[in-house]
N, C-alpha and C positions, 0 to 999 in steps of 0.2 A: 327938267328935263335933267335925270342924275347924270353926272360925268364919270367916264371910266375912269379907275385908278390905274395910274400908271405902276407898272412892274420897278422891282429896284434895277431889274436888269432888262433893259430892251433886246431882242430877238430882233438882229436884224438879218436879212438875207448874206450879207458875207460872215456872220457865223457859224452859218448852217453849211455843212458838208456835204454833199451829194455821196449816197452808198458808195460809190466806186473811190471816190475821195477821201472818204475816211477809212477804207479798206487800204489804199496804197499808204497814208499816212501809218497806220496800225503796222502793215506790212514791213515799212522801212525803218519803224521803231525795233522792232521784232529782232530784224535781221542786225540792226549794229548791235542790239543787246548781246545776240548769241555771237558774233563774234569777239564783243570786248570779253563776256566771258570765258569762252573757250580758249583766251590766249595763243590761238594759234593751233590747238591741239586738233582741231578741227577743220576740215578744210573751208576757208572763207567762202561764205555764201555770195557774196559778190553778186547783190541783186537777184538773188533766187532762191527761195523757199525750199524749192523741190529740189538743190543739189546734193550730191552726194555728201559723204564725211567718211573719215577712217576711224577706228577705234584706236585710240594712244595704244592698247594693248597691244594692236597688231604692231607698232614699231620696236617690242622687244625681240632682239636676235639672242643668241646663245652663243657662248666662245665656241670655237673651233672644236669639232667633234662632238657635242654636246647637243642635245635632243629635248626640246621644251616641252613639258607637259604641266596644264596649268602654268601657275607663274614661276615655276621653277624648272632648271634645265641641269639634265641627266647626262650621265657619260659612265659605258663599261670600259674598263681598263683590262687589257687583256695581259697585261703583264704581272708577274708572280711578286706579291710582295708580302711581310706579314702586316697583321693589323694596324700596328703604329705607324710602319713605313707608308702605309696605303693613307690612313688618315692624315698623313704630313702631303703628301702627295695632293690628296684633295685641298689640303690648306694653300698648298702653293698655287692652287688654280684657282683659287676666291673662296673656298666654302668649306666642306665636310664629307664624308662618308655620307651616302644618300639614307634618309630615315622615312622607309616606308609606314607612315603612321595610320593609313586607312588602306581599305581593302582595293580603292584605284590607284591609289599610288602602286600597292606593292603588285600589281596585277600588271603596272605600265612597267618596273623595274623587270619584273619575269620575263615581258617581252622582249626587252636589252640583253636580256642575259639568253634567253631564246634564240635571239638572232646572231648570239657572238658565235664564231666556231671553235669546235673542242668542248672542254670542260663546261659543266652549270655548277661549278664551287666559286664563291663569289662573298666577299667580304661585303657589309653593311654596317650603317652606324647605330650598333647596339651593342653594349657590353653590362657586365657585371662585376668589372675589375676592381671597382672601389669596395662593395659590399655582395658577398656571395649570395645572389639568389635573389638581390635588387636591381633588375633591368633597368637602365638607364639610356637613353639616346646621347649621342654626340654632345646637343647643347646643354645636356645635364636634365633634361624634364626626364622623370620617373615612366618606363613604359604601364605600369601600376596597371588596372584594367581595363586599359584601352585597346585598340585593336592589334591583334598577334595572329601570326598564323604559323606557330612551334609545331614541327611535325608530332607522333605520336611518341609519348616518352619524354620529351623535350622542353626544357633544359634539363640535361641530365649530369652535369659535372662530370663526367665518366675522370676517374682519375684525379679529381679534384683541383683538376688545372684548365678547365674549360669556361673561360670567361667572355669570350667574343662570339657573335652571332655570324652566321655565316647562311647563304643560300645553298640548301642539297634539295632541289624539286621545292622543298619547303622550306623553314627556319630549324636550323640546331646551332646549338653551343660547340666549341673548337678552341682549340689550343692557339691562341694568339700570335704564339710566336711561329706557326706553320706560316706556307707561303700559299697566297691564293690569288685569284684575280679579285677586283675590287668595281662598285659603283661609288662615283662621285654625285655631289648636286652641288649647282650654283644658284643661288636666288638672283631672279633678274630683276631688274631695275627700270623704271618706264618712266616716262613724262608725267603718265597720270596716277603716279603710287601717293602723289600728294594733292590730289582735285577731287 
């Protein structure tokens, strides 16, 4: 009679987990891993995979008077200032004049303007002060062929001294020394930006 060959590893009842034990072990390992990976940014699961969590972006708050849209906080200032003084006020708050680089941001800024009492003339962060006709955002990037919402015939550089952009229903260029309301933006920082 032929003797059965032994396997290199014997399988005994102590190595085999029941489906329930296997599920419990995998679940515990997964929970520990999730808690470690999330480093406190999500609710600790404390033994429940079905627990709810908070997205870290929900923790972002805007400075006083600012309202968040996407990852930027915006504020419409009702005080009248020149373009440069407006930019300095925004800088003191932590950033710059608002830069409506796409239709969504532009529409949001218009909603802030429409909610403000009185005039709808507001500076925002676009100018051609360095080089006539070469419009650039406050951070120095060129407007180029990107999003814009110039009114018909604008920018006009009427009288050769209109180098700053403002809202007047749509975008128009105007003399930077004139005093108007303005909109600032402040970039948010949140715990998940480096995650």
